[in-house]
VOGU-3710 file (C-alpha; in Angstrom, 3 decimals, decimal comma):
1> mqdhlpantd> 0,000/0,000/0,000  1,295/3,437/-0,941  1,281/6,376/1,458  -0,544/9,421/0,165  0,892/12,901/0,554  -1,340/15,913/1,137  -2,641/17,372/-2,128  -0,516/20,511/-2,048  2,786/18,743/-1,263  5,207/18,624/-4,167
11> srqptriilv> 8,741/17,289/-3,838  9,982/20,048/-6,182  8,445/22,788/-4,084  10,829/24,778/-1,874  9,834/24,685/1,767  10,898/28,285/2,332  10,485/31,155/-0,109  12,224/34,307/1,092  11,553/37,709/-0,476  14,252/40,373/-0,147
21> gymgagkstl> 14,674/43,836/-1,592  14,548/47,522/-0,816  11,577/49,101/0,943  8,796/49,621/-1,537  9,874/46,780/-3,841  6,608/44,950/-3,173  7,768/42,250/-0,749  4,657/42,449/1,434  2,253/42,923/-1,477  3,724/40,065/-3,518
31> gkalskatei> 4,178/37,934/-0,410  0,448/38,171/0,346  -0,531/37,438/-3,251  1,944/34,526/-3,509  0,676/33,124/-0,218  -2,922/33,293/-1,419  -2,051/31,670/-4,758  -0,007/28,827/-3,254  -1,716/28,423/0,133  1,717/28,687/1,768
41> plydldtyie> 1,585/30,784/4,961  3,251/34,205/4,833  5,366/35,642/7,606  6,138/39,318/7,132  9,234/39,730/9,314  8,487/43,358/10,251  4,933/42,456/11,297  6,225/39,425/13,197  8,680/41,657/15,099  6,001/44,268/15,834
51> nrmrktigqi> 3,616/41,618/17,160  6,273/39,989/19,336  7,677/43,287/20,664  4,244/44,975/20,878  5,775/48,078/19,290  6,110/49,407/15,770  9,460/49,221/14,009  9,557/53,026/14,193  9,032/52,956/17,965  11,790/50,368/18,428
61> feekgedyfr> 14,193/52,486/16,335  13,243/55,643/18,221  13,398/54,143/21,723  16,328/51,727/21,444  18,187/52,634/18,237  19,096/50,734/15,101  21,719/48,429/16,669  19,155/47,118/19,149  16,591/46,674/16,380  19,059/44,740/14,183
71> kiernmlhev> 19,778/42,301/17,043  16,057/41,718/17,570  15,541/41,403/13,812  18,290/38,762/13,513  16,855/36,729/16,396  13,322/36,877/14,988  14,624/36,051/11,499  16,213/32,894/12,878  12,893/31,943/14,499  10,791/32,459/11,382
81> aefehviisc> 13,327/30,908/8,993  13,163/27,655/10,944  9,450/27,275/10,177  8,620/24,716/7,505  6,671/25,483/4,340  6,563/29,293/4,583  6,950/32,474/2,601  9,005/35,090/4,433  8,914/38,763/3,494  12,010/40,418/4,955
91> gggtpcysdn> 12,488/44,041/5,901  14,564/46,052/3,445  17,610/46,071/5,716  17,415/42,466/6,893  19,825/40,986/4,293  22,357/43,781/4,867  23,286/43,062/8,471  25,193/40,368/10,286  25,358/37,168/8,229  21,649/37,366/7,384
101> mdylnrqget> 21,913/36,991/3,583  24,152/33,918/3,825  21,777/32,480/6,406  18,723/33,153/4,223  20,356/31,474/1,220  21,004/28,383/3,330  17,423/28,338/4,588  15,479/28,510/1,344  14,843/30,002/-2,063  15,720/33,685/-1,866
111> iylkaepetl> 14,244/36,094/-4,394  15,506/39,641/-4,818  12,665/41,871/-5,959  14,774/44,324/-7,947  13,220/47,674/-8,728  14,479/50,960/-10,085  14,575/53,893/-7,629  11,684/55,572/-9,501  9,512/52,471/-9,045  10,429/52,248/-5,363
121> frhlqmarip> 9,530/55,903/-4,882  6,157/55,436/-6,637  5,370/52,351/-4,518  6,272/54,231/-1,335  4,005/57,112/-2,403  1,120/54,634/-2,790  1,760/53,023/0,620  -0,770/53,604/3,365  1,891/53,778/6,086  4,674/56,384/5,774
131> rpmlkgmtpe> 8,236/55,099/6,152  10,189/56,481/9,137  13,399/56,641/7,071  11,780/59,155/4,708  10,128/61,259/7,405  10,427/64,994/6,789  11,958/64,655/3,301  10,722/66,459/0,232  9,883/64,206/-2,744  13,203/65,158/-4,371
141> eaqqfiarhl> 15,166/64,390/-1,186  13,340/61,070/-0,817  14,161/60,073/-4,410  17,833/60,927/-3,920  17,930/59,055/-0,602  16,323/55,951/-2,139  18,775/55,893/-5,066  21,812/56,329/-2,794  20,613/53,861/-0,149  19,707/51,253/-2,761
151> rerehyylqa> 23,237/51,459/-4,214  24,633/50,815/-0,725  22,417/47,792/-0,112  22,151/46,185/-3,528  25,367/44,187/-3,087  23,550/42,125/-0,451  20,315/41,750/-2,401  22,183/40,510/-5,480  23,386/37,513/-3,472  19,862/36,055/-3,625
161> khihnvtlld> 19,419/32,828/-5,559  16,829/34,413/-7,858  16,399/37,964/-9,113  13,084/39,258/-10,386  12,814/42,714/-11,945  9,754/44,438/-10,550  7,862/47,023/-12,535  5,295/49,342/-11,003  2,801/47,135/-9,138  -0,142/49,483/-9,395
171> tfekiaetvs> -2,835/47,037/-10,559  -4,092/43,636/-9,483  -3,223/42,323/-12,940  0,433/43,326/-12,596  0,607/41,720/-9,154  -0,976/38,509/-10,454  1,402/38,431/-13,428  4,412/38,852/-11,137  3,161/36,057/-8,856  2,803/33,786/-11,908
181> iireklni> 6,368/34,535/-12,997  7,725/33,810/-9,510  5,744/30,559/-9,304  7,162/29,541/-12,664  10,737/30,383/-11,578  10,347/28,272/-8,444  8,207/25,599/-10,065  5,409/25,929/-7,484
//
């Protein structure tokens, strides 16, 4: 007699899909859509941290500073990345600190959602929640900051196993198309 696997189990399917990229690349948006399409649970690392710490990321930064936040982030990342059969949406800085990017590559299928600074800026303008890093900046200052900061971080993002170029995700159709492309890349 042959054992039967659950219907959605596929030996080719990665057990962990990890989305990395700059803020505004669409990690949370695509993570939610990919989770819905594949029925794989999504863990948004920033939300996970906020729920566990009972504070927003902005509050943690303001009260304890970035070094403290990065230690908490690394610990929480190690918790979430041990879960089986998950999609993880990382914060924009997560891959850039400690040994996080090497760790993520060992844990699962990493995907860098690569976007041009103009696309990132447009996505951040559409976001419902303002980003603390851009607080008090004019649109021109924010665009310059994004371009400069992305150049500093991209070295880490490019270490991902897969790179997907993201265009403006301003419609449900574009989001669905991107999810289809990612599913095809990962064969899920």
